[in-house]
C-alpha positions in Angstrom: 23.6 -13.0 15.9 19.7 -12.6 16.1 20.0 -9.1 14.7 21.9 -10.3 11.6 19.1 -12.8 10.9 16.5 -10.0 11.1 18.5 -7.8 8.6 18.9 -10.8 6.2 15.1 -11.2 6.1 13.9 -8.8 3.9 10.3 -8.5 2.6 9.8 -9.8 -0.8 8.1 -7.5 -3.1 6.3 -9.2 -6.0 6.2 -7.8 -9.4 2.3 -7.5 -8.9 2.8 -4.9 -6.3 4.8 -2.7 -8.6 2.2 -2.2 -11.2 -1.2 -0.9 -11.7 -3.6 -3.8 -12.3 -6.6 -3.6 -14.7 -9.2 -3.3 -11.8 -7.1 -0.4 -10.5 -6.5 1.5 -13.8 -9.9 3.2 -13.8 -9.3 4.7 -10.3 -5.9 5.8 -11.4 -7.3 7.5 -14.5 -9.8 9.5 -12.5 -7.3 10.4 -9.9 -4.9 11.6 -12.7 -7.4 13.6 -14.5 -8.6 15.3 -11.1 -4.9 16.2 -10.2 -4.5 17.7 -13.9 -7.7 19.6 -13.5 -6.6 20.9 -10.1 -3.2 21.8 -11.5 -4.7 23.9 -14.4 -7.1 25.7 -12.0 -4.1 26.5 -9.9 -2.2 27.8 -12.8 -5.0 30.0 -13.7 -5.2 31.7 -10.2 -1.4 31.9 -9.8 -1.0 34.7 -12.1 2.5 35.5 -11.1 3.7 32.0 -11.9 5.6 31.6 -8.7 4.0 28.4 -7.7 2.1 30.0 -4.9 -1.3 31.7 -4.5 -1.1 35.0 -2.7 -4.1 36.6 -1.4 -4.3 39.3 -4.1 -4.6 36.4 -6.7 -7.0 34.7 -4.7 -9.3 37.8 -4.4 -8.8 38.5 -8.1 -10.1 34.9 -9.0 -13.1 34.9 -6.5 -15.6 34.9 -9.5 -13.9 32.2 -11.2 -13.5 30.0 -8.0 -17.3 30.5 -7.2 -18.0 29.3 -10.7 -15.9 26.1 -9.9 -17.0 25.5 -6.2 -19.9 27.7 -5.4 -20.3 30.8 -3.2 -17.3 32.0 -1.2 -19.0 34.4 1.3 -16.0 35.2 3.2 -12.9 34.9 0.7 -10.4 35.9 3.5 -11.7 33.1 5.7 -11.4 30.7 2.8 -7.8 31.8 2.1 -6.8 31.3 5.6 -8.7 28.0 5.7 -6.7 26.8 2.5 -3.3 28.2 3.8 -3.1 25.3 6.4 0.6 25.9 7.3 -0.2 29.5 7.8 2.8 30.8 5.6 0.4 33.5 4.0 0.5 31.9 0.5 -1.2 28.7 -0.7 0.9 25.9 -1.9 -0.4 23.5 -4.8 -0.9 20.6 -2.3 -2.9 22.9 0.0 -4.9 24.0 -2.9 -5.6 20.3 -4.0 -6.7 19.5 -0.4 -9.2 22.4 -0.4 -10.3 21.6 -4.0 -11.1 18.0 -3.0 -13.2 19.2 -0.1 -15.0 21.4 -2.3 -15.3 19.1 -5.2 -13.7 21.7 -7.7 -14.9 21.3 -11.3 -13.3 23.3 -14.0 -16.1 22.1 -16.5 -18.9 23.2 -14.2 -21.0 26.0 -15.4 -23.3 27.8 -13.1 -26.3 26.4 -15.1 -25.1 22.9 -15.5 -27.8 20.5 -14.7 -26.2 17.2 -13.3 -28.4 15.1 -15.6 -27.3 16.9 -18.8 -23.6 16.5 -18.6 -21.4 13.2 -18.4 -19.6 12.6 -15.1 -16.0 11.4 -15.1 -16.8 7.7 -14.9 -19.1 8.0 -17.8 -16.5 10.1 -19.9 -13.8 7.2 -18.9 -16.4 4.5 -20.1 -16.7 6.2 -23.5 -13.0 6.4 -23.8 -12.5 2.8 -22.9 -15.2 1.7 -25.4 -13.7 3.9 -28.2 -10.1 2.4 -27.4 -11.2 -1.2 -26.9 -10.5 -2.5 -30.3 -6.9 -1.4 -30.1 -6.3 -3.4 -26.8 -4.5 -6.6 -27.4 -6.4 -9.7 -25.8 -3.5 -11.5 -24.1 -5.4 -14.7 -24.8 -5.3 -14.3 -28.6 -2.6 -15.7 -30.6 -1.0 -12.8 -32.8 1.6 -14.8 -34.5 1.7 -16.5 -38.0 1.5 -20.4 -37.5 3.1 -21.0 -40.8 6.6 -19.6 -39.8 
């Protein structure tokens, strides 16, 4: 009898938990942009297009990777570090874990000065300011009072 009472009590999920709130939206956009950037980097390195980075592809992309994350003194050691499951190839998730640790940045140029380029937060601020006029304020009335 007690078991049936527990099974009938389900945790209610509010609609609020199912949507991204305004305060969370900026974080969501930053995370989405970062994931997309990692996906693009992964595609560039994965020249075979099989969804895995093999050691040959990794070594061939060494100069490009160094442009994005800095010096890779021992590429073999980095490859083994990234290949967390030891399968012999790097999956996208493994690549993302490593890219986050290394702060991979596709837009980074070796001569970039941090003060000269916009960071992601500043870029998002600019986008939001440009788009702001098109955002409808829910407090405004958008109907014809004469109808």
